[in-house]
C-alpha positions as CSV (number, residue, x, y, z in Angstrom):
1,M,73.4,-125.0,-40.6
2,R,70.0,-123.7,-39.8
3,F,68.4,-126.4,-37.3
4,A,65.0,-126.6,-36.0
5,C,63.0,-128.2,-32.7
6,I,59.2,-128.7,-32.3
7,D,58.5,-129.8,-29.0
8,V,54.9,-131.0,-28.2
9,G,54.6,-130.1,-24.3
10,S,51.9,-131.0,-22.0
11,N,50.5,-127.2,-22.5
12,T,52.3,-125.8,-25.4
13,T,53.5,-126.9,-28.9
14,R,56.9,-124.2,-29.4
15,L,58.9,-124.4,-32.4
16,L,63.1,-123.2,-32.1
17,V,64.6,-122.4,-35.1
18,A,68.3,-121.6,-34.7
19,D,71.6,-121.1,-36.5
20,T,75.1,-122.6,-35.4
21,V,77.4,-120.0,-34.5
22,P,80.7,-120.1,-32.8
23,G,80.0,-121.4,-29.2
24,G,76.6,-121.9,-29.8
25,L,73.0,-121.0,-31.4
26,Q,71.7,-117.9,-32.4
27,D,67.9,-117.9,-32.4
28,V,65.7,-117.2,-36.0
29,L,62.6,-118.2,-34.6
30,N,60.8,-118.8,-31.3
31,E,57.2,-119.5,-31.1
32,R,54.5,-121.4,-29.4
33,A,50.8,-122.4,-29.5
34,F,48.9,-123.4,-26.7
35,T,47.8,-126.8,-27.5
36,L,46.9,-128.0,-24.0
37,I,47.3,-131.6,-24.6
38,G,47.8,-132.6,-20.9
39,R,44.1,-130.6,-20.0
40,S,42.5,-132.5,-23.1
41,L,43.2,-136.2,-21.3
42,G,40.7,-136.1,-18.9
43,Y,40.0,-139.3,-16.6
44,S,40.3,-141.3,-20.3
45,G,43.9,-140.9,-21.0
46,R,43.3,-140.4,-24.7
47,I,43.9,-137.3,-26.7
48,P,40.4,-136.5,-28.0
49,P,40.3,-136.6,-31.8
50,E,39.8,-132.6,-32.1
51,K,42.7,-132.3,-30.5
52,L,44.8,-134.6,-32.2
53,E,44.0,-132.8,-35.7
54,E,44.5,-129.2,-33.7
55,T,48.2,-130.4,-32.6
56,A,48.8,-132.2,-36.0
57,A,48.1,-128.8,-37.9
58,V,50.0,-126.6,-35.4
59,V,53.2,-128.7,-35.7
60,A,52.3,-128.7,-39.7
61,A,52.3,-125.3,-39.6
62,Q,55.4,-124.7,-37.5
63,A,57.2,-127.3,-39.7
64,E,56.1,-125.1,-42.5
65,R,57.6,-122.2,-41.2
66,A,60.8,-123.7,-40.6
67,R,61.2,-125.0,-44.0
68,E,60.4,-121.7,-45.1
69,L,63.3,-120.3,-43.2
70,G,65.7,-122.7,-44.6
71,A,66.2,-124.9,-41.5
72,D,68.3,-127.9,-43.1
73,R,67.4,-130.6,-39.9
74,I,63.8,-130.4,-38.7
75,R,63.3,-133.1,-35.0
76,A,59.8,-132.9,-33.3
77,V,59.9,-134.6,-30.0
78,A,56.9,-135.2,-27.3
79,T,57.2,-135.0,-23.5
80,A,55.1,-135.9,-20.9
81,A,50.8,-135.7,-21.7
82,I,52.3,-137.6,-24.8
83,R,54.2,-140.3,-23.0
84,R,50.8,-140.9,-20.6
85,A,47.8,-140.8,-23.5
86,E,47.0,-144.6,-24.0
87,N,46.9,-143.0,-27.8
88,A,50.2,-141.6,-28.4
89,R,50.5,-143.8,-31.5
90,E,47.8,-141.7,-33.2
91,L,49.0,-138.4,-32.5
92,V,52.5,-139.6,-34.2
93,D,50.4,-140.9,-37.2
94,A,48.6,-137.5,-37.5
95,I,51.8,-135.3,-37.2
96,E,53.9,-137.6,-39.6
97,R,50.4,-137.4,-42.2
98,E,50.2,-133.6,-41.7
99,A,53.8,-132.2,-41.1
100,G,55.7,-134.8,-43.0
101,L,58.0,-135.1,-39.9
102,P,58.4,-138.3,-37.2
103,L,57.8,-138.0,-33.6
104,E,59.8,-138.7,-31.1
105,V,58.2,-139.3,-27.9
106,L,61.2,-139.0,-25.5
107,Q,60.9,-140.6,-22.1
108,G,61.9,-138.8,-19.2
109,V,65.6,-139.2,-18.4
110,D,66.4,-138.3,-21.9
111,E,63.9,-135.4,-21.3
112,A,66.1,-134.3,-18.5
113,R,69.5,-134.6,-20.3
114,L,68.5,-132.6,-23.1
115,A,67.0,-129.9,-21.1
116,F,70.3,-130.2,-19.7
117,H,72.5,-129.6,-22.2
118,G,70.8,-127.1,-24.1
119,A,71.0,-125.3,-20.5
120,A,74.2,-126.1,-19.6
121,R,75.9,-124.2,-22.4
122,A,73.4,-121.1,-22.1
123,S,74.4,-120.5,-18.4
124,G,77.9,-120.0,-18.9
125,V,78.7,-120.9,-15.5
126,L,81.6,-123.1,-14.1
127,G,80.8,-126.5,-11.2
128,R,78.2,-128.2,-10.8
129,L,75.4,-127.2,-11.9
130,A,71.6,-128.2,-11.3
131,V,68.7,-127.7,-14.1
132,I,65.5,-127.7,-13.3
133,D,62.6,-128.2,-15.8
134,V,58.8,-127.6,-14.5
135,G,56.8,-128.9,-17.7
136,G,53.2,-129.1,-17.4
137,G,52.9,-132.9,-17.0
138,S,56.2,-133.5,-15.2
139,T,59.5,-131.8,-14.0
140,E,63.0,-133.1,-14.8
141,I,65.9,-132.5,-13.0
142,A,69.5,-132.9,-14.3
143,I,73.0,-132.5,-12.3
144,G,76.1,-132.7,-13.9
145,T,78.7,-130.4,-14.7
146,A,78.4,-127.2,-16.4
147,G,80.9,-128.5,-19.0
148,G,78.2,-131.4,-19.9
149,S,78.6,-134.3,-18.0
150,V,75.5,-135.4,-16.5
151,M,75.5,-137.1,-12.8
152,Q,71.9,-137.4,-11.9
153,V,68.7,-137.2,-13.7
154,E,65.1,-137.3,-12.3
155,S,61.9,-137.2,-14.4
156,I,59.1,-136.7,-11.6
157,P,55.4,-136.9,-13.0
158,V,54.1,-134.0,-11.2
159,G,53.8,-130.7,-13.5
160,S,52.2,-127.3,-13.1
161,S,49.2,-128.4,-15.1
162,V,48.7,-131.8,-13.4
163,L,48.8,-129.3,-10.0
164,A,46.6,-126.6,-11.1
165,E,43.9,-129.4,-12.7
166,Q,44.2,-131.2,-9.0
167,H,43.9,-128.5,-6.7
168,L,43.2,-125.0,-8.3
169,A,39.7,-124.4,-8.9
170,S,39.3,-120.8,-7.9
171,D,40.6,-117.9,-9.8
172,P,42.4,-116.2,-8.4
173,P,43.8,-119.3,-6.1
174,S,41.9,-119.5,-2.6
175,A,44.3,-120.2,0.7
176,A,42.9,-123.3,1.1
177,E,43.7,-124.5,-2.2
178,L,47.4,-123.1,-2.2
179,E,47.9,-125.1,1.3
180,A,46.5,-128.2,-0.5
181,L,48.9,-127.9,-3.4
182,R,52.0,-127.0,-1.2
183,D,51.4,-130.4,0.8
184,A,51.3,-132.0,-2.6
185,V,54.4,-130.6,-4.1
186,G,56.1,-131.5,-0.8
187,G,54.9,-135.1,-0.9
188,A,55.8,-135.5,-4.8
189,F,59.7,-134.5,-4.3
190,A,60.0,-136.0,-0.9
191,H,62.3,-138.7,-2.0
192,F,64.5,-135.9,-3.9
193,E,68.0,-135.7,-2.2
194,P,70.3,-134.0,-4.3
195,P,73.9,-133.3,-4.2
196,A,75.3,-130.1,-3.3
197,V,75.6,-127.5,-6.2
198,D,77.5,-124.8,-6.9
199,H,74.7,-123.4,-9.7
200,A,70.7,-124.0,-10.2
201,V,69.1,-122.8,-12.9
202,A,65.8,-123.3,-14.5
203,V,64.0,-123.4,-17.9
204,G,60.8,-124.0,-19.6
205,G,57.7,-122.3,-19.6
206,S,57.2,-121.7,-15.8
207,A,60.4,-120.2,-15.2
208,S,60.7,-118.0,-18.2
209,S,57.3,-116.8,-17.7
210,L,58.2,-115.8,-13.7
211,L,60.7,-113.0,-15.6
212,H,57.2,-110.7,-15.9
213,L,56.8,-111.3,-12.2
214,A,60.2,-111.8,-10.2
215,G,63.1,-111.1,-12.4
216,T,65.9,-113.6,-13.2
217,E,66.9,-114.9,-10.1
218,L,64.2,-116.8,-8.2
219,G,65.0,-117.2,-4.3
220,P,62.4,-117.6,-1.4
221,T,61.8,-113.4,-1.8
222,E,61.3,-113.2,-5.1
223,L,58.9,-116.7,-5.2
224,A,57.3,-115.5,-2.6
225,R,56.4,-112.0,-4.1
226,A,55.3,-113.9,-7.9
227,L,52.7,-116.1,-5.8
228,D,51.1,-113.2,-3.7
229,A,51.0,-111.4,-7.1
230,L,49.4,-114.6,-8.8
231,C,46.9,-115.1,-6.0
232,A,45.9,-111.2,-5.7
233,E,43.7,-110.6,-8.9
234,P,41.9,-112.5,-11.9
235,A,44.0,-114.3,-14.2
236,E,42.3,-112.4,-17.3
237,V,43.3,-108.8,-14.9
238,L,46.9,-109.8,-14.2
239,G,47.6,-111.3,-17.4
240,A,47.2,-108.3,-19.5
241,R,48.7,-106.3,-17.0
242,V,52.1,-108.6,-17.3
243,A,51.9,-109.4,-20.7
244,L,51.0,-112.8,-20.2
245,D,48.5,-115.2,-21.4
246,P,45.2,-116.2,-18.9
247,I,45.8,-119.9,-19.7
248,R,49.8,-119.2,-18.3
249,V,48.8,-117.4,-15.4
250,R,46.2,-120.2,-13.8
251,L,49.2,-122.4,-14.1
252,L,51.6,-120.2,-12.8
253,P,51.3,-120.7,-8.9
254,A,51.8,-124.4,-9.3
255,G,54.9,-124.1,-11.2
256,V,56.2,-121.6,-8.7
257,L,55.4,-123.9,-5.4
258,V,57.6,-126.8,-7.1
259,L,60.2,-124.3,-8.0
260,A,60.3,-123.1,-4.7
261,E,60.5,-126.6,-3.3
262,L,63.2,-127.6,-5.3
263,A,65.2,-124.4,-4.6
264,R,65.0,-125.2,-0.8
265,R,65.9,-128.6,-1.7
266,L,69.1,-127.5,-3.6
267,H,69.7,-124.8,-1.2
268,Q,70.4,-122.7,-4.3
269,P,68.3,-119.7,-5.8
270,L,67.4,-120.6,-9.3
271,R,68.3,-118.6,-11.9
272,I,66.1,-118.3,-15.1
273,C,68.2,-119.4,-18.1
274,K,67.0,-119.2,-21.9
275,G,68.3,-122.2,-23.0
276,G,66.4,-125.7,-22.5
277,L,65.2,-128.7,-24.0
278,R,64.8,-127.1,-27.7
279,E,68.5,-126.2,-27.7
280,G,69.6,-129.2,-26.2
281,V,67.7,-131.2,-29.0
282,I,69.3,-129.1,-31.6
283,M,73.0,-129.7,-30.3
284,A,71.8,-133.1,-29.9
285,M,71.4,-132.9,-34.4
286,M,74.6,-131.3,-34.3
287,G,76.5,-134.0,-32.9
288,R,77.0,-132.7,-29.3
289,P,76.5,-135.1,-26.8
290,E,72.8,-136.0,-25.7
C-alpha cells in the first residue's frame, strides 16, 4: 500500500509519501515548505489570518500531490507551534476545509513516541536507543529498545526557532549571543538525566541540515566545527555555498547547541537518522505500535 503523512511543524510543513516494502518503507516523495508558523505567533500567541490561509493552501497542495501519486491513506499531524497557538482550532478548520483532511494536533509525548518508532526501524541498531528530535518549537526525546519498546519520553518546549528568535539577532551570530544561547539551552535541559544508552540518533530538520556541514555523526568535534561554520559568514552566503535555505541557516546555531547539550548528557555522539515523525505516523497507519 501507499501512505502519506503531512507534518505541520513550527518551521516547515512536510509531506512524505511512501510505499510499504518488506522490512520498512520506501520513499516515493519527500518535500517541504517553510511556513514558519512558530515565528508568526509573535506576542499574541495567535496564528495570523494570512498564515492560516497560507498553511492551509500548502497542506491542500501537498494532499493533492499525495492523491495524484496514489496514496491510499493520508494523515495530517501538527506539532509544537500549533499546540501553543490560541487559535489552533482555526487552523484545523481551515485545513479541513481546503485540503479535505482532519488535522491531528499531537501532544509532545505522542510526537516523541512516533518519532522513536520511525527512527528505531530506520536506525538498524540493537540495544537501548535514544532518539532526539529538535524541532522549531520543542525538542522531543524518547528512549527505548531498538526493537520498539519505549521506556522514557520527554517533550521540552524549547526548539531551534524559539531559541533563535529569543537570542540570535545578528547575522552571523555574535559571541555574546551565542553565550546567552548556551546558557538558555543548559537551563532548559538541566533536569534531563537520561539512563545509559547504547546508541543515540538525531532526526528532524536541524539534524538533517547538518549533513551538509558535519557529516552523519554528530560528536563534540563535528558539532563545534558546524557551529564555527554557521558563525563565520552571513546566512545567505553560507546557504548558497552548502545548498541550505538561509532561513534554516539562521536557525541552525540554536539547533546545534541543543544537539550538543543532549549528546553531552547522553554520553554518546548522535548519528543522523533518516526515519522520524513522518515515518512513525505511517507505521502507525500500517498498524505498527505508536
